[in-house]
DSSP file (Angstrom, degrees, kcal/mol; ACC not computed):
  #  RESIDUE AA STRUCTURE BP1 BP2  ACC     N-H-->O    O-->H-N    N-H-->O    O-->H-N    TCO  KAPPA ALPHA  PHI   PSI    X-CA   Y-CA   Z-CA
    1    1 A A              0   0    0      0, 0.0    84,-1.5     0, 0.0     2,-0.4   0.000 360.0 360.0 360.0 159.4  146.2  -85.7  147.3
    2    2 A Y        -     0   0    0     82,-0.2    80,-0.2     1,-0.1    82,-0.1  -0.990 360.0-172.5-140.3 126.1  145.7  -86.1  151.1
    3    3 A M        -     0   0    0     78,-1.6   108,-2.6    -2,-0.4    79,-0.2   0.748  34.7-124.8-100.8 -25.5  146.5  -89.4  152.7
    4    4 A G  E >   -A  110   0A   0     77,-2.0     3,-1.1   106,-0.3    77,-0.3  -0.439  44.4 -27.0 108.6 176.3  145.3  -89.0  156.3
    5    5 A M  E 3  S+A  109   0A   0    104,-1.0   104,-2.1     1,-0.2     3,-0.1  -0.371 120.5  16.9 -69.3 139.9  146.6  -89.3  159.8
    6    6 A G  E 3  S+     0   0A   0    102,-0.3    99,-2.1     1,-0.2     2,-0.4   0.522  92.6 121.1  81.1   5.5  149.6  -91.6  160.6
    7    7 A V  E <   -A  104   0A   0     -3,-1.1    74,-3.1    97,-0.2     2,-0.4  -0.877  36.0-178.8-104.3 134.2  150.7  -91.9  156.9
    8    8 A H  E     -AB 103  80A   0     95,-2.8    95,-3.6    -2,-0.4     2,-0.4  -0.991   9.4-156.5-129.3 140.7  154.2  -90.9  155.9
    9    9 A T  E     -AB 102  79A   0     70,-3.1    70,-2.2    -2,-0.4     2,-0.5  -0.960   8.5-160.6-123.0 133.2  155.5  -91.0  152.4
   10   10 A M  E     -AB 101  78A   0     91,-2.6    91,-2.8    -2,-0.4     2,-0.4  -0.956  16.2-166.9-105.4 127.4  159.1  -91.2  151.1
   11   11 A W  E     -AB 100  77A   0     66,-3.1    66,-2.2    -2,-0.5     2,-0.4  -0.966   3.3-168.1-119.5 131.6  159.3  -90.1  147.5
   12   12 A L  E     -AB  99  76A   0     87,-2.6    87,-2.6    -2,-0.4     2,-0.4  -0.976  18.4-132.6-123.8 126.1  162.5  -90.8  145.4
   13   13 A A  E     -A   98   0A   0     62,-3.1    61,-2.9    -2,-0.4    85,-0.2  -0.626  15.5-173.2 -77.3 129.6  163.2  -89.2  141.9
   14   14 A L  S    S+     0   0    0     83,-2.4     2,-0.3    -2,-0.4    84,-0.2   0.473  74.1  39.0 -98.3  -5.8  164.3  -91.8  139.3
   15   15 A D  S    S-     0   0    0     82,-0.8     2,-0.2    57,-0.1    56,-0.2  -0.957  97.6 -93.3-137.0 155.0  165.0  -89.0  136.8
   16   16 A D        -     0   0    0     -2,-0.3     2,-0.3    56,-0.2    56,-0.2  -0.546  51.2-141.3 -64.5 132.3  166.5  -85.5  137.0
   17   17 A L        +     0   0    0     54,-2.6     2,-0.3    -2,-0.2    79,-0.1  -0.786  23.4 179.4-107.4 144.0  163.5  -83.2  137.3
   18   18 A T    >   -     0   0    0     -2,-0.3     3,-1.6    52,-0.1     4,-0.1  -0.865  44.2-101.7-129.5 166.8  162.8  -79.8  135.8
   19   19 A H  G >  S+     0   0    0     -2,-0.3     3,-1.5     1,-0.3    73,-0.1   0.854 118.4  58.7 -59.0 -36.7  159.8  -77.5  136.2
   20   20 A D  G 3  S+     0   0    0      1,-0.3    71,-2.6     2,-0.1    72,-0.4   0.578  92.8  69.4 -73.3  -6.1  158.4  -78.4  132.8
   21   21 A M  G <  S-     0   0    0     -3,-1.6    -1,-0.3    69,-0.2    -2,-0.2   0.438 109.3-117.4 -88.4   0.8  158.2  -82.1  133.9
   22   22 A G    <   -     0   0    0     -3,-1.5    -2,-0.1    -4,-0.1    -3,-0.1   0.981  43.2-161.1  63.4  57.8  155.4  -81.4  136.3
   23   23 A P        -     0   0    0      0, 0.0    65,-0.6     0, 0.0    47,-0.1  -0.093  31.0 -71.2 -68.4 168.8  157.3  -82.4  139.4
   24   24 A L  E     -C   87   0B   0     45,-0.4    45,-2.9    63,-0.2     2,-0.4  -0.326  56.1-162.5 -53.8 138.9  155.9  -83.3  142.8
   25   25 A E  E     -CD  86  68B   0     61,-3.1    61,-1.7    43,-0.2     2,-0.4  -0.975   9.1-155.4-129.9 144.1  154.5  -80.2  144.5
   26   26 A Y  E     -CD  85  67B   0     41,-2.2    41,-3.0    -2,-0.4     2,-0.9  -0.913  21.5-126.2-114.1 145.8  153.6  -79.5  148.2
   27   27 A A  E >   - D   0  66B   0     57,-2.2     3,-2.4    -2,-0.4    57,-0.3  -0.831  40.2-119.6 -88.2 108.0  151.1  -77.0  149.5
   28   28 A R  T 3  S+     0   0    0     37,-3.0    37,-0.3    -2,-0.9    -1,-0.0  -0.207  89.7   1.8 -52.9 128.0  153.3  -75.1  152.0
   29   29 A G  T >  S+     0   0    0      1,-0.1     3,-2.0    35,-0.1     4,-0.3   0.427  88.7 126.5  78.3  -0.3  151.9  -75.3  155.5
   30   30 A S  G X   +     0   0    0     -3,-2.4     3,-1.1     1,-0.3    -2,-0.1   0.742  61.6  69.9 -66.3 -20.7  148.9  -77.6  154.5
   31   31 A H  G 3  S+     0   0    0     -4,-0.3    -1,-0.3     1,-0.2    52,-0.1   0.667  99.6  51.0 -67.9 -13.8  149.9  -80.1  157.2
   32   32 A L  G <  S+     0   0    0     -3,-2.0    -1,-0.2     2,-0.1    -2,-0.2   0.509  83.0 114.2 -98.8  -7.3  148.7  -77.5  159.7
   33   33 A W    <   -     0   0    0     -3,-1.1     2,-0.4    -4,-0.3    24,-0.1  -0.397  60.8-139.0 -66.4 138.3  145.3  -76.8  158.1
   34   34 A T        -     0   0    0     -2,-0.1     2,-0.4    22,-0.1    -2,-0.1  -0.814  18.8-163.9 -96.7 139.6  142.4  -77.9  160.3
   35   35 A T        -     0   0    0     -2,-0.4     3,-0.1     1,-0.1     4,-0.0  -0.931  21.8-157.9-124.3 149.2  139.5  -79.5  158.5
   36   36 A T  S    S+     0   0    0     -2,-0.4     2,-0.3     2,-0.1    -1,-0.1   0.594  82.5  37.1 -97.3 -14.2  136.0  -80.1  159.7
   37   37 A E  S    S-     0   0    0      3,-0.0     2,-0.1     0, 0.0     3,-0.1  -0.918  97.6 -87.9-133.0 158.8  135.3  -83.0  157.3
   38   38 A A        -     0   0    0     -2,-0.3    -2,-0.1     1,-0.1     2,-0.1  -0.454  53.4-110.8 -63.4 137.1  137.4  -85.9  156.0
   39   39 A A        -     0   0    0     -2,-0.1     2,-0.5     1,-0.1    -1,-0.1  -0.363  23.8-129.1 -68.9 149.4  139.2  -84.8  152.8
   40   40 A Q        -     0   0    0     -3,-0.1    -1,-0.1    12,-0.1    12,-0.0  -0.876  16.6-130.8 -99.2 131.3  138.2  -86.2  149.5
   41   41 A I        -     0   0    0     -2,-0.5     3,-0.1    71,-0.3   -38,-0.0  -0.715  30.6-123.2 -81.4 123.0  140.9  -87.7  147.4
   42   42 A P        -     0   0    0      0, 0.0     2,-0.3     0, 0.0   -40,-0.1  -0.299  23.9-103.6 -69.3 150.4  140.5  -86.2  143.9
   43   43 A N    >   -     0   0    0      1,-0.1     3,-2.1     5,-0.1     5,-0.1  -0.540  24.3-132.5 -68.8 132.3  140.2  -88.5  140.9
   44   44 A L  T 3  S+     0   0    0      1,-0.3    -1,-0.1    -2,-0.3     0, 0.0   0.730 108.0  45.6 -60.5 -21.0  143.4  -88.6  139.0
   45   45 A Y  T 3  S+     0   0    0      3,-0.1    -1,-0.3     4,-0.0    -2,-0.1   0.184  84.1 131.1-108.1  15.7  141.5  -88.0  135.8
   46   46 A A    <   -     0   0    0     -3,-2.1     0, 0.0     1,-0.1     0, 0.0  -0.289  67.1-121.9 -66.1 153.6  139.3  -85.2  137.1
   47   47 A K  S    S+     0   0    0      1,-0.3    -1,-0.1     2,-0.1    -3,-0.0   0.855 109.4  28.1 -64.0 -34.0  139.0  -82.0  135.0
   48   48 A D    >   +     0   0    0      1,-0.1     3,-1.8    -5,-0.1    -1,-0.3  -0.758  67.6 176.7-130.1  85.5  140.3  -80.0  137.9
   49   49 A P  T 3  S+     0   0    0      0, 0.0     4,-0.3     0, 0.0     3,-0.3   0.623  80.0  59.1 -67.7 -11.0  142.6  -82.1  140.2
   50   50 A R  T 3> S+     0   0    0      1,-0.2     4,-2.6     2,-0.1     5,-0.2   0.334  74.5  99.4 -98.0   7.7  143.4  -79.2  142.4
   51   51 A Y  H <> S+     0   0    0     -3,-1.8     4,-2.6     1,-0.2     5,-0.2   0.932  83.3  47.6 -57.5 -47.9  139.7  -78.5  143.4
   52   52 A V  H  > S+     0   0    0     -4,-0.3     4,-2.5    -3,-0.3    -1,-0.2   0.897 111.3  52.1 -63.2 -40.2  140.1  -80.4  146.7
   53   53 A L  H  > S+     0   0    0     -4,-0.3     4,-2.3     2,-0.2    -1,-0.2   0.945 112.5  43.9 -60.1 -50.0  143.3  -78.5  147.5
   54   54 A R  H  X S+     0   0    0     -4,-2.6     4,-2.5     1,-0.2    -2,-0.2   0.890 113.3  51.6 -65.1 -38.6  141.7  -75.1  146.9
   55   55 A A  H  X S+     0   0    0     -4,-2.6     4,-2.4    -5,-0.2    -1,-0.2   0.905 110.5  48.5 -64.6 -41.2  138.5  -76.0  148.8
   56   56 A A  H  X S+     0   0    0     -4,-2.5     4,-1.5     2,-0.2    -2,-0.2   0.914 112.2  48.8 -65.4 -42.4  140.6  -77.1  151.8
   57   57 A A  H  <>S+     0   0    0     -4,-2.3     5,-3.3     1,-0.2     4,-0.2   0.920 112.0  48.5 -62.9 -43.8  142.6  -73.9  151.7
   58   58 A K  H ><5S+     0   0    0     -4,-2.5     3,-1.4     1,-0.2    -2,-0.2   0.916 108.4  54.2 -62.1 -43.2  139.5  -71.8  151.5
   59   59 A N  H 3<5S+     0   0    0     -4,-2.4    -1,-0.2     1,-0.3    -2,-0.2   0.828 114.1  41.8 -59.1 -32.9  137.9  -73.7  154.4
   60   60 A C  T 3<5S-     0   0    0     -4,-1.5    -1,-0.3    -3,-0.2    -2,-0.2   0.326 113.0-118.1 -96.6   6.1  140.9  -72.9  156.5
   61   61 A R  T < 5S+     0   0    0     -3,-1.4     2,-0.3    -4,-0.2    -3,-0.2   0.900  72.2 132.4  55.7  42.6  141.2  -69.3  155.3
   62   62 A S      < -     0   0    0     -5,-3.3     2,-0.4    -6,-0.1    -1,-0.2  -0.787  55.3-123.7-118.8 163.1  144.6  -70.1  153.9
   63   63 A K        -     0   0    0     -2,-0.3     2,-0.5    -3,-0.1    -9,-0.0  -0.835  27.5-114.2-106.1 147.5  146.2  -69.4  150.5
   64   64 A V        +     0   0    0     -2,-0.4     2,-0.5   -37,-0.0   -35,-0.1  -0.704  33.1 177.9 -82.6 122.7  147.7  -72.1  148.3
   65   65 A D        -     0   0    0     -2,-0.5   -37,-3.0   -37,-0.3     2,-0.4  -0.903  15.5-156.3-125.7  99.2  151.5  -71.8  148.0
   66   66 A L  E     -D   27   0B   0     -2,-0.5   -39,-0.2   -39,-0.2    19,-0.1  -0.620   5.2-163.8 -84.1 132.6  152.8  -74.7  145.9
   67   67 A V  E     -D   26   0B   0    -41,-3.0   -41,-2.2    -2,-0.4     2,-0.1  -0.959  13.0-142.2-116.8 113.9  156.4  -75.7  146.3
   68   68 A P  E     -D   25   0B   0      0, 0.0     2,-1.0     0, 0.0   -43,-0.2  -0.468   9.2-133.5 -76.4 147.3  157.9  -77.8  143.5
   69   69 A V        +     0   0    0    -45,-2.9     2,-0.8    -2,-0.1   -45,-0.4  -0.821  29.7 178.5 -99.5  93.6  160.4  -80.6  144.4
   70   70 A I        +     0   0    0     -2,-1.0     2,-0.3   -47,-0.1     6,-0.1  -0.859  19.3 147.7-100.1 105.3  163.1  -80.0  141.8
   71   71 A V        -     0   0    0     -2,-0.8   -54,-2.6   -56,-0.2     2,-0.1  -0.897  46.5-108.5-135.5 162.2  165.8  -82.6  142.5
   72   72 A Q    >   -     0   0    0     -2,-0.3     3,-2.7   -56,-0.2   -59,-0.3  -0.467  60.9 -68.2 -82.0 162.4  168.3  -84.7  140.6
   73   73 A R  T 3  S+     0   0    0      1,-0.3   -59,-0.2    -2,-0.1    -1,-0.2  -0.274 128.1  29.4 -50.5 131.7  167.9  -88.4  140.1
   74   74 A G  T 3  S+     0   0    0    -61,-2.9    -1,-0.3     1,-0.4   -60,-0.1   0.194  98.7 108.8  95.3 -14.9  168.3  -90.1  143.5
   75   75 A G    <   +     0   0    0     -3,-2.7   -62,-3.1   -62,-0.1    -1,-0.4  -0.339  40.5 144.2 -82.2 172.8  167.0  -87.0  145.4
   76   76 A G  E     -B   12   0A   0    -64,-0.2     2,-0.3    -3,-0.1   -64,-0.2  -0.946  33.5-113.8-177.9-160.6  163.6  -87.0  147.0
   77   77 A S  E     -B   11   0A   0    -66,-2.2   -66,-3.1    -2,-0.3     2,-0.4  -0.968   8.7-139.8-156.0 165.3  161.4  -85.9  149.9
   78   78 A I  E     +B   10   0A   0     -2,-0.3     2,-0.3   -68,-0.2   -68,-0.2  -0.999  26.4 168.6-132.5 134.1  159.5  -87.1  152.9
   79   79 A H  E     -B    9   0A   0    -70,-2.2   -70,-3.1    -2,-0.4     2,-0.2  -0.976  29.8-116.9-143.4 159.2  156.1  -85.8  153.9
   80   80 A N  E >   -B    8   0A   0     -2,-0.3     3,-1.9   -72,-0.2   -72,-0.3  -0.546  35.9-104.9 -93.1 164.9  153.3  -86.7  156.2
   81   81 A G  T 3  S+     0   0    0    -74,-3.1   -77,-2.0     1,-0.3   -78,-1.6   0.549 114.1  66.4 -68.2  -8.9  149.8  -87.6  155.1
   82   82 A L  T 3  S+     0   0    0    -75,-0.2     2,-0.6   -79,-0.2    -1,-0.3   0.484  80.7  97.9 -88.4  -2.8  148.3  -84.3  156.2
   83   83 A T  S <  S-     0   0    0     -3,-1.9     2,-0.3   -79,-0.1   -80,-0.2  -0.760  74.8-133.0 -90.0 122.3  150.3  -82.5  153.5
   84   84 A Y        +     0   0    0     -2,-0.6   -57,-2.2   -57,-0.3     2,-0.3  -0.588  41.7 160.4 -71.5 132.6  148.4  -81.8  150.3
   85   85 A H  E     +C   26   0B   0    -84,-1.5     2,-0.3    -2,-0.3   -59,-0.2  -0.967   8.3 130.0-151.4 161.7  150.6  -82.8  147.3
   86   86 A G  E     -C   25   0B   0    -61,-1.7   -61,-3.1    -2,-0.3     2,-0.3  -0.968  38.2-108.6 175.0-168.0  150.4  -83.7  143.7
   87   87 A S  E     -C   24   0B   0     -2,-0.3   -63,-0.2   -63,-0.2     2,-0.1  -0.988  17.6-127.1-148.3 155.6  152.0  -83.0  140.3
   88   88 A D        -     0   0    0    -65,-0.6     2,-0.0    -2,-0.3     3,-0.0  -0.337  51.8 -65.9 -91.4 178.5  151.0  -81.2  137.1
   89   89 A A        -     0   0    0     -2,-0.1     2,-0.8     1,-0.1    -1,-0.2  -0.322  49.4-112.9 -65.4 147.7  151.2  -82.7  133.6
   90   90 A N        +     0   0    0      1,-0.1   -69,-0.2   -68,-0.1    -1,-0.1  -0.762  37.9 173.4 -82.7 112.0  154.6  -83.5  132.2
   91   91 A R        +     0   0    0    -71,-2.6   -70,-0.2    -2,-0.8    -1,-0.1   0.286  47.6  97.0-103.6   8.1  155.1  -81.1  129.3
   92   92 A A  S    S-     0   0    0    -72,-0.4     4,-0.1     2,-0.2    -2,-0.0  -0.419  82.2-119.9 -91.0 169.5  158.7  -82.1  128.6
   93   93 A D  S    S+     0   0    0     -2,-0.1     2,-0.3     2,-0.1    -1,-0.1   0.132  91.3  79.4 -94.7  20.2  159.9  -84.6  126.0
   94   94 A R  S    S-     0   0    0      1,-0.0    -2,-0.2     0, 0.0     2,-0.1  -0.881  86.3-103.5-123.3 155.7  161.4  -86.8  128.8
   95   95 A V        -     0   0    0     -2,-0.3     2,-0.5     1,-0.0    -2,-0.1  -0.429  22.8-145.7 -75.8 154.6  159.8  -89.3  131.1
   96   96 A R        +     0   0    0     -2,-0.1     2,-0.4    -4,-0.1    -6,-0.1  -0.963  26.5 172.9-121.4 109.7  159.2  -88.4  134.8
   97   97 A R        +     0   0    0     -2,-0.5   -83,-2.4     2,-0.0   -82,-0.8  -0.925   3.8 160.9-122.3 146.1  159.6  -91.4  137.0
   98   98 A G  E     -A   13   0A   0     -2,-0.4     2,-0.5   -85,-0.2   -85,-0.2  -0.976  30.2-130.6-153.7 164.2  159.5  -91.6  140.8
   99   99 A L  E     -A   12   0A   0    -87,-2.6   -87,-2.6    -2,-0.3     2,-0.5  -0.984  19.4-167.4-123.1 123.8  159.1  -94.2  143.5
  100  100 A G  E     -A   11   0A   0     -2,-0.5     2,-0.5   -89,-0.2   -89,-0.2  -0.943   2.3-171.9-113.3 130.5  156.7  -93.5  146.4
  101  101 A I  E     -A   10   0A   0    -91,-2.8   -91,-2.6    -2,-0.5     2,-0.4  -0.984  10.3-152.9-122.4 124.7  156.7  -95.6  149.5
  102  102 A H  E     -A    9   0A   0     -2,-0.5     2,-0.5   -93,-0.2   -93,-0.2  -0.822   5.4-164.6-100.8 132.5  154.0  -95.2  152.1
  103  103 A F  E     -A    8   0A   0    -95,-3.6   -95,-2.8    -2,-0.4     2,-0.5  -0.962   6.3-169.7-113.4 130.9  154.5  -96.0  155.8
  104  104 A V  E     -A    7   0A   0     -2,-0.5   -97,-0.2   -97,-0.2   -98,-0.1  -0.982  20.3-127.5-125.5 126.5  151.4  -96.3  158.0
  105  105 A A  E >   -     0   0A   0    -99,-2.1     3,-2.4    -2,-0.5  -100,-0.0  -0.320  29.5-111.5 -64.2 152.1  151.6  -96.5  161.8
  106  106 A R  E 3  S+     0   0A   0      1,-0.3    -1,-0.1     3,-0.1    -2,-0.0   0.844 122.4  38.5 -55.2 -34.9  149.8  -99.4  163.4
  107  107 A D  E 3  S+     0   0A   0   -101,-0.1    -1,-0.3     2,-0.0    -2,-0.1   0.167  92.7 132.6-101.7  17.8  147.3  -97.0  164.8
  108  108 A G  E <   -     0   0A   0     -3,-2.4  -102,-0.3  -102,-0.2    -4,-0.1  -0.200  51.0-144.0 -67.3 159.9  147.2  -94.7  161.8
  109  109 A L  E     -A    5   0A   0   -104,-2.1  -104,-1.0  -102,-0.0  -102,-0.1  -0.598  23.7-178.6-124.8  68.9  144.0  -93.5  160.2
  110  110 A P  E     -A    4   0A   0      0, 0.0  -106,-0.3     0, 0.0     2,-0.2  -0.383  32.0-110.2 -68.3 148.5  144.6  -93.4  156.4
  111  111 A D        -     0   0    0   -108,-2.6   -71,-0.0     1,-0.1  -109,-0.0  -0.533  34.9-108.5 -74.9 143.9  141.8  -92.1  154.3
  112  112 A A              0   0    0     -2,-0.2   -71,-0.3     1,-0.1    -1,-0.1  -0.475 360.0 360.0 -70.2 143.2  140.1  -94.8  152.1
  113  113 A P              0   0    0      0, 0.0    -1,-0.1     0, 0.0    -2,-0.0   0.494 360.0 360.0 -70.5 360.0  140.8  -94.5  148.4
């Protein structure tokens, strides 16, 4: 996902996370990618939810380097809206819960859903 200018997200893990749970992932350096068009937010049920991420990287002549957020319950992360992020399917036999809070500056330019 890509949220747009002026958006910041705090994400908090409500469960201990492991790689097989499909944790939150960031595309390293994607907040620095320049785009010529507004990003399209992928459909959560799309066949290929990483299409937009790969297309943006290709447009910027960058490679996708996904960094998983593996934290214990109560851990988390903060990112800005220019950072491509998402998660893979949970393949574990445990639930994966988290809390995301979005902050938008008064003059922010979030992308429409």
